C-alpha positions in Angstrom: 72.8 35.3 95.6 76.1 35.8 97.4 76.4 32.1 98.0 75.8 31.3 94.3 78.2 34.1 93.3 80.8 32.6 95.6 80.2 29.2 94.0 80.9 30.7 90.5 83.7 33.2 91.2 84.9 32.2 94.7 84.2 33.7 98.1 86.8 36.4 97.8 85.2 37.9 94.7 81.7 37.6 96.2 82.8 39.5 99.4 84.6 42.2 97.3 81.5 42.5 95.1 79.3 43.0 98.2 81.7 45.6 99.6 81.8 47.3 96.2 78.0 47.7 96.2 78.1 49.3 99.7 81.0 51.6 98.6 79.2 52.6 95.4 76.0 53.5 97.3 78.0 55.5 99.8 80.0 57.3 97.1 76.9 58.2 95.2 75.1 59.5 98.3 78.1 61.5 99.6 78.7 63.1 96.1 75.0 64.3 96.0 75.2 65.8 99.5 78.6 67.4 98.8 77.4 69.3 95.7 78.9 66.9 93.1 75.6 65.8 91.7 76.7 66.3 88.1 79.7 64.0 88.6 77.6 61.4 90.5 74.9 61.2 87.8 77.5 61.2 85.0 79.4 58.4 86.7 76.1 56.4 87.1 75.3 57.1 83.4 78.8 55.8 82.3 78.6 52.8 84.6 75.2 51.9 83.2 76.4 52.2 79.6 79.4 49.9 80.3 77.9 47.2 82.5 74.4 47.1 80.9 76.2 47.1 77.5 78.5 44.3 78.7 75.6 42.1 79.9 73.6 42.8 76.7 76.7 42.1 74.6 77.4 38.8 76.4 73.9 37.6 75.6 74.4 38.8 72.0 77.6 36.8 71.8 75.6 33.6 72.9 72.9 34.5 70.3 75.5 35.0 67.5 77.2 31.7 68.3 73.9 29.8 68.0 72.9 31.6 64.8 76.3 30.8 63.2 76.2 27.2 64.4 79.4 27.9 66.4 79.7 24.5 68.1 83.4 25.3 68.9 82.2 27.8 71.5 79.9 25.4 73.4 82.0 25.5 76.6 81.7 29.3 76.7 77.9 29.5 76.3 77.1 29.3 80.1 79.4 32.3 80.7 77.9 34.3 77.9 74.3 33.3 78.8 74.8 34.2 82.5 75.1 37.8 81.5 71.3 37.9 81.4 71.4 37.9 85.2 72.3 41.6 85.2 69.2 42.6 83.2 67.1 43.2 86.3 69.6 45.5 88.1 70.4 47.3 84.8 66.7 48.1 84.4 66.6 49.5 87.9 69.6 51.7 87.3 68.2 52.9 84.0 64.9 53.8 85.7 66.8 56.0 88.2 68.8 57.6 85.4 65.8 58.5 83.2 63.7 59.7 86.1 66.5 62.0 87.3 67.6 63.2 83.9 66.7 66.8 84.8 69.4 66.6 87.4 72.3 66.2 85.0 71.2 66.7 81.4 71.9 70.1 80.0 69.0 72.6 79.8 67.0 72.8 76.7 64.3 70.5 75.3 65.0 68.0 78.2 63.5 70.6 80.6 60.0 70.2 79.2 57.7 67.8 81.1 56.5 66.3 77.8 60.0 65.6 76.6 60.9 64.0 80.0 57.9 61.8 79.9 58.6 60.7 76.3 62.2 59.9 77.2 61.2 57.9 80.2 58.6 55.9 78.3 60.8 55.3 75.3 63.8 54.2 77.2 62.0 52.0 79.6 59.7 50.4 76.9 62.6 49.7 74.5 64.8 48.3 77.3 62.0 46.1 78.5 61.6 44.7 75.0 65.3 44.0 74.8 65.5 42.3 78.2 62.3 40.3 77.6 63.7 39.1 74.2 67.0 38.2 75.9 65.4 36.2 78.7 63.1 34.5 76.2 66.1 33.6 74.0 68.1 32.2 77.0 65.1 30.2 78.3 64.6 28.6 74.9 68.2 28.0 74.2 68.9 26.4 77.6 65.6 24.4 77.9 66.1 20.6 78.1 65.7 19.2 74.6 65.7 22.7 73.1 64.8 22.8 69.4 67.6 24.5 67.5 65.3 26.2 65.0 63.3 27.9 67.8 66.5 28.9 69.6 68.0 30.4 66.5 64.8 32.4 65.8 64.8 33.8 69.3 68.5 34.6 68.9 67.9 36.5 65.7 65.1 38.5 67.4 67.3 39.3 70.3 70.2 40.5 68.0 67.9 42.8 66.1 66.5 44.3 69.4 70.1 44.6 70.6 71.2 46.8 67.7 68.1 49.0 67.9 67.9 49.4 71.7 71.6 50.1 72.3 71.5 52.7 69.5 68.7 54.5 71.5 70.8 54.2 74.7 73.7 55.8 72.8 71.4 58.5 71.4 69.8 59.5 74.7 72.6 58.8 77.3 75.6 59.9 75.2 74.5 62.1 72.3 71.7 63.7 74.3 74.2 65.1 76.9 75.4 67.9 74.6 74.0 70.4 72.2 76.9 70.0 69.8 76.1 68.4 66.4 75.9 64.6 67.0 78.4 62.2 65.4 76.1 59.7 63.7 78.6 56.8 64.0 78.3 56.8 67.8 75.3 54.4 68.1 77.1 51.7 66.0 80.4 52.5 67.8 78.6 52.0 71.1 76.8 48.7 70.4 79.9 47.3 68.7 81.9 48.2 71.8 79.3 46.6 74.1 79.6 43.4 72.0 83.4 43.6 72.4 83.1 44.0 76.1 80.8 41.0 76.3 83.4 39.0 74.3 86.3 40.2 76.5 84.3 39.3 79.6 83.7 35.7 78.4 87.3 35.4 77.4 88.5 36.6 80.8 86.2 34.4 82.8 87.0 31.4 80.6 90.8 31.9 80.9 90.8 32.5 84.7 88.5 29.5 85.5 90.3 27.3 83.0 87.1 26.6 81.1 88.9 26.8 77.7 91.7 24.6 76.3 94.5 25.9 74.2 92.6 25.5 70.9 89.5 27.3 72.3 91.6 30.0 73.7 93.3 30.5 70.3 89.8 30.9 68.7 88.8 33.3 71.4 92.0 35.3 70.9 91.4 35.5 67.2 87.9 36.8 67.7 89.0 39.4 70.2 91.8 40.5 67.8 89.2 40.9 65.0 86.8 42.9 67.1 89.4 45.3 68.5 90.3 46.1 64.9 86.7 46.8 64.0 86.3 48.9 67.1 89.3 50.9 66.2 88.0 51.4 62.6 84.8 52.9 64.0 86.7 55.1 66.3 88.8 56.3 63.3 85.5 56.8 61.3 84.4 59.1 64.2 87.7 61.0 64.3 88.7 61.4 60.6 85.6 63.3 59.2 85.6 65.6 62.3 89.3 66.4 61.9 89.0 66.8 58.1 86.0 69.2 58.2 87.4 71.1 61.2 84.0 72.6 62.0 84.4 74.2 65.5 81.0 72.9 66.8 82.0 69.4 65.9 85.7 69.4 66.8 85.0 70.9 70.2 83.9 67.5 71.5 87.1 65.8 70.4 89.3 68.6 71.8 87.6 68.3 75.2 88.8 64.8 75.4 92.3 65.5 74.1 93.3 68.4 76.3 93.7 68.8 80.1 92.9 66.1 82.5 91.0 63.9 80.0 94.0 63.5 77.7 95.7 60.7 79.8 92.4 58.9 79.9 92.1 59.1 76.1 95.7 57.7 75.7 94.9 54.9 78.2 91.8 53.9 76.2 93.7 53.7 72.9 96.5 51.7 74.5 94.3 49.4 76.6 91.7 48.6 73.9 93.8 48.6 70.8 97.6 48.9 71.0 98.4 46.5 73.9 95.9 43.7 73.0 96.8 44.1 69.3 100.4 43.3 70.2 99.6 40.7 72.8 97.1 38.7 70.7 99.0 38.9 67.4 101.0 35.9 68.3 99.4 32.5 68.1 101.5 31.3 71.0 100.2 34.1 73.3 96.6 33.5 72.3 96.9 29.9 73.5 98.1 30.9 77.0 95.6 31.4 79.8 97.6 34.3 81.3 98.1 36.3 78.2 94.5 35.9 77.0 93.3 36.9 80.5 95.6 40.0 80.6 94.5 41.0 77.1 90.8 40.6 77.8 91.2 42.5 81.2 92.9 45.4 79.4 90.1 45.6 76.9 87.5 45.7 79.7 89.3 48.4 81.6 89.8 50.5 78.5 86.2 50.3 77.5 85.1 51.2 81.0 87.3 54.3 80.9 86.0 55.0 77.4 82.4 55.1 78.6 83.4 57.7 81.2 85.2 59.6 78.4 82.0 59.6 76.4 79.9 61.1 79.2 81.9 63.3 81.6 83.4 65.9 79.2 79.9 66.4 77.6 78.6 67.3 81.1 81.6 69.6 81.6 82.8 67.6 84.7 86.2 68.8 85.7 88.9 66.1 85.5 90.1 66.5 89.1 91.0 63.9 91.7 87.7 64.4 93.6 85.7 63.6 90.4 87.8 60.5 89.7 87.2 59.3 93.3 83.4 59.7 92.9 83.5 57.9 89.5 85.6 55.0 90.9 83.2 54.5 93.8 80.1 54.5 91.7 81.7 52.2 89.1 82.7 49.8 91.8 79.1 49.8 93.1 77.7 48.9 89.7 80.5 46.4 89.1 79.6 44.7 92.4 75.9 44.4 91.3 77.1 43.0 88.0 79.3 40.3 89.6 76.7 39.2 92.1 73.9 38.9 89.6 75.9 37.3 86.8 77.8 35.0 89.2 74.5 33.9 90.7 73.1 33.1 87.3 76.3 31.3 86.2 76.2 29.1 89.2 72.6 28.2 88.6 73.3 27.4 84.9 76.2 25.1 85.9 74.3 23.4 88.6 71.5 22.8 86.1 73.9 21.5 83.5 75.4 19.1 86.1 72.0 17.8 87.1 71.0 17.3 83.5 74.2 15.4 82.9 
């Protein structure tokens, strides 16, 4: 897998990814031994939500392109489809999370054995359905002489599973972390953000590798611009009713993220996901450039990664201290390494297959 990852992303990225996996495992283990289990599990939860959402969103992008007959995006499809490579590692991380939920979820209904078993079965079963639908769609879409009608039917089935299953991820792994009244927009906000992260990942890889020409980069930039506006609208829909009603039990969740050590993270998310790329991608000239498209996409990815931690850690009452951030960075690097190795390996296989077919 490292050889194939090296073929796709280069030997330096492959070696850094392998080092990241080792560092992540060490950080997680040390945090558990050092009495920072809440931080370790919260970091693993947030990392799963980001990287599993990114991989599911990348496949969803490939499905949406095929459903919409988006032939303009043909050169990008191998990058989007390769996101399916992370489905196996993501399932393993989810299994660890749901089996260990009693270690980090707040006391309450989750303490009951029946509730624990129901959550494990629900999450694993739904995720298996999603990943099987995704693999089936990719297999049909990339098969030699694939029939467009069958590919589009598999794409529609996957997109429906995507919206449903990621809503359950948000419900159990974000909303289930706190006893406060849930914000019902969070499931839609999460799976839209996951789609945006998949789109930003495809744009970043395409720009860095020179896969896309100026016209294709322009189209990608316009799509990124549109989705950061939609993401911001959903964030506003989350904030405005809470602020307007000013119910203490509801506003507490927002205030936790706007005071103390989490405030700089909140500001960073708003700048990285919306303000900076909005300015950067507003110009047609900037959208056509490899460097500016890559910088805008990278900022979106970093902002969304920070936003996943912002969704999880304050609910678990993890203190925003340097020690916590070190643990979170280590765990995130570990999952990022797994993502790069698995997706890079799959991308190299797709490209090798396309070359052989050609």
